[in-house]
C-alpha positions in Angstrom: 5.1 62.2 -114.5 2.4 59.9 -115.4 0.9 61.1 -118.5 -1.6 60.9 -121.2 0.4 63.9 -121.8 2.8 62.9 -124.6 0.2 63.0 -127.3 -2.8 60.8 -127.3 -3.1 57.9 -129.6 -0.2 56.7 -131.8 -1.1 55.9 -135.3 -4.7 57.0 -134.8 -5.7 60.3 -133.5 -8.2 59.3 -130.9 -8.3 61.3 -127.7 -6.8 60.2 -124.5 -6.0 62.2 -121.7 -2.7 62.7 -120.7 -0.7 65.0 -119.0 1.0 65.4 -117.6 -0.3 64.4 -114.2 1.4 62.9 -111.2 3.6 59.8 -111.2 6.3 62.1 -109.9 9.0 60.7 -107.6 9.6 60.7 -103.9 11.7 63.5 -102.4 14.8 62.0 -100.9 17.8 64.2 -100.3 20.4 63.0 -97.8 18.9 63.4 -94.4 20.4 63.3 -90.9 18.5 61.4 -88.3 18.1 64.3 -85.9 17.8 67.5 -87.9 16.1 68.7 -91.0 18.2 68.6 -94.2 18.3 71.6 -96.6 18.6 70.9 -100.3 18.4 72.9 -103.5 16.7 70.0 -105.2 15.1 66.6 -104.6 15.6 63.2 -106.0 14.3 59.7 -105.4 16.9 57.0 -105.3 20.2 58.8 -105.8 22.2 62.0 -105.7 21.3 65.1 -107.6 23.2 65.5 -110.8 23.4 69.3 -110.6 25.0 71.3 -107.8 23.4 74.2 -106.0 25.1 76.8 -108.2 24.5 75.1 -111.6 24.2 77.5 -114.5 22.0 75.6 -116.8 20.8 72.1 -117.6 23.2 70.1 -119.8 20.5 69.5 -122.5 19.8 73.2 -123.3 21.7 75.8 -125.3 22.4 78.5 -122.8 23.3 80.9 -125.6 20.1 80.3 -127.5 18.8 83.5 -129.0 15.3 84.9 -128.0 12.7 85.7 -130.6 10.4 84.3 -133.2 7.2 82.3 -133.1 6.7 78.6 -132.5 3.2 77.3 -133.5 1.9 73.8 -133.1 -1.2 71.7 -132.5 -1.7 70.2 -129.0 0.2 66.9 -128.3 -0.3 66.6 -124.5 -3.1 67.3 -122.2 -4.0 67.2 -118.5 -7.0 67.6 -116.3 -9.8 69.3 -118.3 -7.9 70.0 -121.5 -8.8 68.8 -125.0 -6.7 68.3 -128.1 -9.3 69.8 -130.4 -10.7 72.8 -128.6 -10.7 75.2 -125.6 -13.2 77.6 -124.0 -11.6 78.4 -120.7 -8.3 79.7 -119.2 -8.9 77.7 -116.0 -7.1 74.4 -116.8 -7.1 73.1 -113.2 -10.8 72.4 -112.6 -13.4 70.0 -113.9 -15.5 72.6 -115.7 -14.8 73.8 -119.2 -12.2 72.8 -121.8 -8.9 74.3 -120.5 -6.6 76.0 -122.9 -3.3 74.2 -123.8 -0.2 76.0 -122.6 -1.6 77.5 -119.4 1.2 75.8 -117.4 3.6 78.2 -119.1 1.9 81.1 -117.4 2.4 79.9 -113.8 5.6 79.3 -111.9 5.7 76.2 -109.5 7.9 75.7 -106.4 10.2 73.3 -108.4 10.6 72.0 -111.9 11.8 68.7 -113.3 15.2 68.0 -114.8 14.7 66.2 -118.1 17.9 64.3 -118.0 17.3 62.7 -114.6 14.6 60.1 -113.9 13.3 61.7 -110.8 14.9 65.0 -109.9 13.5 68.5 -109.3 15.2 71.8 -108.7 13.9 75.1 -107.2 12.2 77.7 -109.3 10.0 79.8 -106.9 11.6 77.9 -104.0 15.2 78.6 -103.4 15.6 75.6 -101.1 13.6 73.1 -99.0 14.2 71.6 -95.6 12.7 68.2 -94.8 12.0 66.9 -91.3 13.5 63.6 -90.3 10.1 61.9 -90.4 9.6 63.3 -94.0 6.2 64.7 -93.1 7.1 68.4 -92.9 8.6 70.4 -95.9 9.8 73.9 -95.3 10.3 75.8 -98.5 12.2 79.0 -98.7 11.0 81.2 -101.5 13.1 83.4 -103.7 12.7 87.1 -102.9 12.7 88.1 -106.6 9.7 86.0 -107.5 6.8 88.1 -108.7 3.6 88.1 -110.7 3.2 89.6 -114.1 1.7 92.8 -112.7 4.8 93.4 -110.6 3.3 92.3 -107.3 5.4 90.1 -105.1 4.9 86.3 -105.1 4.9 85.2 -101.4 4.4 82.1 -99.3 0.8 83.3 -98.7 0.2 82.9 -102.4 1.7 79.5 -102.4 -0.2 78.3 -99.4 -3.5 79.7 -100.8 -2.8 77.9 -104.1 -2.1 74.5 -102.6 -5.1 74.6 -100.3 -7.4 75.8 -103.1 -6.3 73.1 -105.4 -6.7 70.5 -102.6 -10.3 71.6 -102.1 -11.5 73.0 -105.4 -9.3 71.6 -108.1 -9.9 69.0 -110.7 -10.9 65.6 -109.1 -7.6 64.2 -110.2 -5.8 66.9 -108.3 -7.9 66.3 -105.2 -7.1 62.6 -105.4 -3.4 63.2 -105.7 -3.3 65.8 -102.9 -5.2 63.7 -100.4 -2.0 63.0 -98.4 -1.2 66.7 -98.1 -2.6 67.8 -94.8 -2.1 71.6 -95.0 0.1 74.4 -96.4 0.9 77.4 -94.3 2.8 80.6 -94.7 5.1 81.4 -91.8 6.1 84.7 -93.4 6.4 86.0 -97.0 9.4 83.8 -97.6 8.6 80.6 -95.8 6.1 78.0 -96.7 5.5 74.9 -94.6 3.7 71.9 -96.1 2.6 69.1 -93.9 1.8 65.6 -95.1 0.0 62.7 -93.6 1.7 59.6 -92.1 2.1 56.8 -94.6 1.7 59.3 -97.4 2.4 58.2 -101.0 6.1 58.4 -101.8 5.8 61.1 -104.5 3.0 63.4 -103.2 5.5 66.1 -102.0 7.0 66.3 -105.4 3.6 66.5 -107.1 2.8 69.3 -104.7 6.0 71.1 -105.6 5.1 70.9 -109.3 1.7 72.6 -109.0 1.1 76.2 -110.2 1.1 79.1 -107.8 -1.8 81.5 -108.2 -2.2 85.1 -106.9 -4.2 85.1 -103.6 -5.2 88.7 -104.2 -6.4 88.0 -107.7 -8.8 85.3 -106.5 -10.0 87.3 -103.6 -12.7 88.7 -105.8 -13.1 85.8 -108.3 -14.4 82.2 -107.8 -11.6 79.7 -108.5 -13.7 76.7 -109.5 -15.5 78.3 -112.5 -14.7 78.0 -116.2 -13.7 81.5 -117.4 -12.1 83.3 -120.3 -10.7 86.0 -118.0 -6.9 85.8 -118.3 -5.6 84.9 -114.8 -2.6 86.7 -113.2 0.4 84.5 -113.7 4.1 84.4 -112.7 5.6 82.2 -115.4 7.8 82.8 -118.4 4.7 83.4 -120.7 1.4 85.2 -120.4 -1.8 84.8 -122.5 -1.8 86.9 -125.6 -4.2 86.9 -128.6 -6.8 84.1 -128.7 -10.0 83.1 -130.5 -12.0 80.5 -128.6 -11.9 77.0 -130.1 -9.4 78.1 -132.8 -6.1 79.4 -131.4 -4.4 80.8 -128.4 -1.0 82.6 -128.2 1.3 83.0 -125.3 3.7 85.9 -125.2 7.1 85.7 -123.6 7.5 87.9 -120.5 10.8 89.5 -121.5 11.6 90.8 -118.1 10.6 87.6 -116.4 12.0 87.3 -112.9 13.3 83.7 -113.3 15.0 84.1 -116.7 18.6 83.9 -115.4 18.1 80.9 -113.0 19.8 77.7 -113.8 16.5 75.9 -114.3 15.4 78.4 -117.0 18.6 79.5 -118.8 18.5 78.3 -122.4 14.7 77.6 -122.2 11.6 79.6 -123.1 13.2 81.2 -126.1 10.3 82.0 -128.5 8.6 85.4 -128.2 5.3 83.7 -129.1 4.1 80.2 -128.7 0.8 79.6 -130.5 -1.5 76.6 -130.3 -3.8 75.9 -133.2 -7.0 73.8 -132.7 -8.5 71.5 -135.3 -11.4 69.1 -134.8 -10.2 66.8 -137.7 -6.7 65.4 -138.0 -6.8 65.5 -141.8 -7.7 69.1 -141.8 -5.0 69.7 -139.3 -2.4 68.1 -141.6 -3.6 70.3 -144.5 -3.1 73.3 -142.1 0.5 72.3 -141.6 1.1 71.9 -145.4 -0.2 75.4 -145.8 2.1 76.8 -143.0 -0.9 77.7 -140.7 1.3 76.2 -138.0 5.0 75.3 -138.1 5.6 72.1 -136.1 3.9 68.8 -135.7 4.8 65.4 -134.2 3.3 62.8 -136.5 1.3 60.0 -134.9 -0.4 58.6 -137.9 1.8 56.1 -139.7 -0.2 56.3 -142.9 0.3 60.0 -143.1 4.1 59.7 -142.3 4.5 57.1 -145.0 2.5 58.6 -147.8 1.7 62.3 -147.4 5.0 64.0 -146.7 5.6 64.5 -150.4 4.2 68.0 -150.8 6.4 70.7 -152.4 7.8 72.2 -149.2 9.2 68.8 -148.2 10.7 68.2 -151.6 12.5 71.5 -151.7 13.7 71.4 -148.1 11.5 74.1 -146.6 9.9 71.4 -144.3 12.3 69.2 -142.5 11.6 65.7 -141.1 13.4 64.1 -138.3 13.1 60.8 -136.3 14.4 61.1 -132.7 14.7 58.3 -130.1 12.1 58.0 -127.4 13.7 56.4 -124.3 10.8 57.0 -122.0 8.3 54.3 -121.0 5.8 54.1 -123.9 3.0 53.0 -121.6 -0.4 51.6 -122.5 -2.5 52.2 -125.6 -5.6 50.2 -126.4 -9.3 49.9 -126.3 -10.3 50.0 -122.6 -13.3 47.9 -121.7 -15.8 49.4 -119.2 -16.1 46.6 -116.7 -18.7 48.7 -114.7 -21.1 47.3 -117.3 -22.5 43.8 -116.6 -21.8 42.5 -120.0 -18.0 43.0 -119.5 -17.8 41.6 -116.0 -16.5 38.1 -117.0 -12.8 38.1 -117.9 -13.5 35.4 -120.5 -15.6 37.8 -122.4 -12.9 40.4 -122.3 -10.3 37.9 -123.5 -12.5 37.0 -126.4 -12.5 40.6 -127.4 -8.7 40.5 -127.3 -8.6 37.4 -129.5 -10.8 39.0 -132.1 -8.4 41.9 -132.8 -5.9 41.2 -135.6 -3.0 43.5 -134.8 -0.7 42.0 -137.4 -3.1 42.7 -140.3 -3.9 46.2 -139.0 -0.2 47.0 -138.6 0.7 45.7 -142.0 -2.3 47.0 -144.0 -3.2 50.3 -142.3 -0.1 51.4 -140.4 2.7 50.4 -142.8 4.3 48.1 -140.3 5.4 51.0 -138.2 4.5 49.7 -134.8 5.1 46.9 -132.3 2.4 45.3 -130.1 1.9 46.8 -126.6 1.7 44.2 -123.8 2.1 46.3 -120.6 1.4 49.7 -119.1 5.1 49.9 -118.6 6.0 49.2 -122.2 9.5 50.2 -123.3 10.9 50.0 -119.8 12.5 47.4 -117.5 9.4 47.4 -115.4 7.6 45.1 -117.9 7.1 41.6 -116.5 8.5 38.7 -118.5 9.0 34.9 -118.0 8.2 33.4 -114.7 8.2 35.6 -111.6 11.5 36.1 -109.8 11.8 35.1 -106.2 11.4 38.8 -105.2 8.2 39.1 -107.3 6.9 35.8 -105.8 7.4 37.2 -102.3 4.9 40.0 -103.2 2.5 37.7 -105.1 2.3 34.7 -102.9 -0.1 36.2 -100.3 -2.7 36.5 -103.2 -2.5 32.9 -104.4 -6.1 31.8 -104.8 -7.3 35.4 -105.2 -5.7 36.0 -108.6 -5.6 33.8 -111.7 -3.0 31.0 -111.6 -1.3 32.5 -114.7 0.0 35.3 -112.4 2.6 32.7 -111.2 3.7 31.8 -114.7 4.5 33.7 -117.8 2.5 36.9 -118.0 -0.4 37.3 -120.5 0.7 38.4 -124.0 -1.8 39.2 -126.7 -2.0 36.5 -129.4 0.0 36.8 -132.7 -2.3 36.2 -135.7 -1.6 34.8 -139.1 -2.0 38.4 -140.5 -5.0 37.4 -142.7 -7.4 39.8 -140.9 -9.6 36.9 -139.8 -7.4 34.3 -138.1 -9.8 31.3 -137.8 -7.9 29.7 -134.9 -8.1 32.9 -132.8 -11.8 33.4 -133.7 -12.5 29.8 -132.7 -10.8 30.4 -129.4 -12.9 33.6 -128.9 -16.1 31.7 -129.8 -15.2 29.1 -127.1 -14.5 31.7 -124.5 -17.8 33.4 -125.1 -19.6 30.0 -125.0 -17.9 29.1 -121.7 -18.9 32.5 -120.2 -22.6 31.7 -120.9 -23.0 33.7 -124.1 -24.7 31.4 -126.7 -25.4 32.0 -130.3 -29.1 32.1 -131.4 -30.1 33.0 -135.0 -26.6 34.2 -135.6 -26.7 36.7 -132.7 -24.5 36.4 -129.6 -26.8 36.6 -126.5 -25.8 37.8 -123.0 -26.8 35.6 -120.0 -29.9 37.7 -119.6 -31.0 36.9 -123.1 -30.2 40.3 -124.6 -28.2 40.7 -127.8 -24.5 41.4 -127.1 -23.9 44.9 -128.4 -20.7 47.0 -128.2 -20.4 50.7 -129.0 -16.9 52.1 -129.6 -16.8 55.7 -128.6 -14.5 58.0 -130.5 -14.0 61.7 -131.2 -12.1 61.7 -134.5 -13.0 60.2 -137.9 -9.4 59.3 -138.8 -9.5 56.2 -136.6 -12.4 54.6 -138.4 -10.1 52.4 -140.6 -8.6 50.8 -137.4 -12.1 49.9 -136.1 -13.6 48.5 -139.2 -11.8 45.2 -139.4 -12.1 44.7 -135.7 -15.9 45.3 -135.8 -16.1 42.9 -138.7 -14.4 40.2 -136.6 -16.7 40.9 -133.7 -19.6 40.4 -136.1 -18.2 37.0 -137.0 -18.6 36.2 -133.3 -22.2 37.3 -133.4 -21.5 40.5 -131.6 -23.3 43.7 -132.8 -20.5 46.2 -132.7 -20.7 49.8 -133.9 -18.7 53.0 -134.0 -20.0 56.2 -132.4 -18.3 59.4 -133.4 -19.1 62.4 -131.2 -17.7 65.9 -130.9 -14.8 66.4 -128.4 -16.9 68.2 -125.8 -19.4 65.4 -125.7 -16.7 62.8 -125.9 -15.0 64.2 -122.8 -18.3 64.5 -120.9 -19.2 60.9 -121.6 -15.7 59.5 -120.8 -15.7 61.5 -117.5 -19.1 60.0 -116.6 -17.9 56.5 -117.8 -20.7 56.5 -120.3 -19.2 54.1 -122.9 -18.6 50.5 -123.7 -15.1 50.7 -125.1 -12.9 53.6 -126.0 -9.3 54.2 -126.9 -6.9 55.6 -124.3 -3.1 56.1 -124.2 -1.1 56.8 -121.0 2.5 56.4 -120.0 4.2 56.0 -116.6 7.2 58.0 -115.6 10.6 56.3 -115.1 9.7 56.3 -111.4 6.0 55.3 -111.1 4.3 56.6 -108.0 1.1 58.2 -106.8 0.0 58.8 -110.4 -0.9 55.1 -110.6 -3.8 55.6 -108.3 -6.0 57.5 -110.8 -5.5 54.8 -113.4 -5.8 51.5 -111.5 -7.4 51.8 -108.0 -10.9 51.0 -106.7 -11.2 54.6 -105.5 -10.5 56.0 -108.9 -13.0 53.6 -110.4 -15.7 55.5 -108.5 -14.3 59.0 -109.1 -15.9 61.0 -111.9 -13.2 62.2 -114.3 -10.6 59.7 -113.3 -8.4 57.9 -115.7 -9.5 54.4 -114.6 -11.7 54.0 -117.7 -11.8 50.2 -117.3 -13.4 50.5 -113.9 -10.7 48.3 -112.3 -11.7 47.6 -108.7 -9.5 44.8 -107.4 -8.2 44.8 -103.8 -5.1 42.9 -105.0 -4.3 45.6 -107.5 -5.0 48.2 -104.9 -2.4 46.5 -102.6 0.2 46.2 -105.3 -0.2 49.9 -106.2 0.7 50.6 -102.5 3.7 48.3 -102.8 4.9 50.3 -105.7 4.4 53.5 -103.7 6.3 52.1 -100.7 9.4 50.9 -102.6 12.4 52.6 -101.2 15.0 51.6 -103.8 14.9 51.4 -107.6 15.4 47.6 -107.5 12.4 47.2 -105.1 10.4 49.6 -107.3 11.1 47.5 -110.4 10.1 44.3 -108.6 6.8 45.8 -107.4 6.0 47.2 -110.9 6.6 43.8 -112.4 4.4 42.1 -109.8 1.7 44.6 -110.5 2.1 44.2 -114.2 1.4 40.4 -114.0 -1.9 40.9 -112.1 -3.1 43.8 -114.3 -2.4 41.9 -117.5 -4.2 38.8 -116.0 -7.3 40.9 -115.6 -7.8 41.5 -119.4 -9.0 45.0 -118.9 -8.1 46.3 -122.3 -7.4 45.2 -125.9 -3.8 46.2 -126.3 -2.8 48.2 -129.4 0.7 49.3 -130.3 3.6 51.6 -129.6 6.7 53.1 -131.1 10.0 54.1 -129.5 10.7 57.1 -131.7 9.4 60.6 -132.3 8.5 61.4 -135.9 8.8 65.2 -136.3 8.0 67.5 -139.2 8.6 71.3 -139.0 9.1 74.3 -141.3 12.9 74.8 -141.3 13.0 77.9 -139.2 14.2 76.4 -135.9 17.2 74.9 -134.2 17.3 72.5 -131.3 19.8 70.7 -129.0 21.4 67.7 -130.7 19.6 65.1 -128.5 16.4 65.6 -126.4 16.6 65.0 -122.7 16.1 61.3 -122.0 13.4 61.5 -119.3 11.5 64.5 -120.6 8.0 64.1 -122.1 8.4 64.7 -125.9 11.5 66.2 -127.5 11.8 69.4 -125.6 9.8 71.5 -128.0 9.1 74.3 -127.7 10.8 74.8 -124.4 14.4 74.1 -125.4 14.2 75.0 -129.2 14.9 78.4 -130.6 14.3 80.4 -133.8 17.2 80.4 -136.3 17.4 83.9 -137.8 19.4 82.9 -140.8 16.9 80.2 -141.7 14.0 82.7 -141.3 15.8 85.2 -143.6 16.4 82.5 -146.2 12.8 81.5 -146.1 11.7 85.1 -146.7 14.0 85.5 -149.7 12.6 82.2 -151.1 9.0 83.5 -151.1 
């Protein structure tokens, strides 16, 4: 799925959003032309890897023992969640700060396979029939599915959940469900979901991934409110102990109804999964060294290079690993709020790009750990390069004259500096761009066309990213721009970002291997007007809107790649962000109490922790003896 959900900002610690939200692929089992086709799973552009009677996913250990605790700090988020805090167990609405891990307490109709780019298999749903016109999906539910109180999970619950999320869920959910017309229960075991004509390719799959709530539970409770009442769930875990803003534990449901299904065997192995919350990343690191939590993925290169020399690392009690990341790395950068008049001119935005010295920052602050990001599809074959192919030109030609001429040549790539921190040639180019845009210098100050001083405020929610801003702000000052850094608490940060009340802020998001409807919240004109959307830059370009629809309409992987590359060219020509950096590895540190499969699933977000890891009893015993 499209995500801000793999952990926010690499090398920094600034919040983004993430999660895992949408971008899920189109459902496409083999269909006859005159009758519905029944399938145990759904895929986009090819056959399903696993048969109907598969026993477990290939990337799990089906004999993994159950038990133990896995504790971590948040590394993904979706909808109203925060990395630093929580005050609500409703993670599917706009209000409140939703607790991390709530998705583990609910069972959806289907779940993703981590070793296929776009396949889902039934959890609550045993099978699905799809009408020949692909507008009606008939799900047959498993009779054994039940909620944690023992009550039966029925199609009435599923229909209620989908219709409630469509009307009362987080704005991003509403946007992604707009092509779902209705969900109806025929009987306890049969759910019919109807979609609009010309629906987005992947909306049915997004719908199949949503949580199922208890209709009876919400009969006496408002769904759309922030609350610390623990909701009735049906997933492999339920909420255990918690302290608001500090930690939340999830306890494994040992008699969970789905534990022996092929989609679950070898997963959900820990008796307790605990999330710890810290408002400061340095304090969080100290918490890890003191064993206040047991696992972290490191995103700050300075810390990885210099601070993993504490006694527990030296004597082997803490283990470090670097695992490959083969998923699209996506976009990370300072996003420029083009809703504000001072950023309307693309020449101004390009000047801001020219002023950032990535090479100096990477060498001096980040120990040379990263490569420069160019594209929202970074680390994938969907990145545009060179001149457009004939297939790309076919999509782009109708917009000649509406888009910059560079779209028909090599795509925009951020400049490479001399690494000095203040590359004079790049700063001269930035000066000229600002001058050409009608922003003169007077008494050493850069003036906007209306005569006001050009000021930029960078909005952040963590102090650890200040070193990355300081040299950039210095360069902007050389251009006569009054730039400053504004550090706010996570709650205020999220409120301001959701209201688009900022000049520039850091965001990181990544696309799935099969981009789809999840692109709309990031790039479309509608999203630019939607409070809480991920279109932070305020992109409102009818050409981009059209190309997003071309991506959604692609009916083969080759066509999808072409459409994404065409989109990439136009997006990059818009200069909507100051691209930062990415890495194609996961840097892990954990107290040596666990075991995990040899290689993480290629298409899964993260490394399969904690879902596919397990407690190693012998390591735990040795650790106790060493105390």
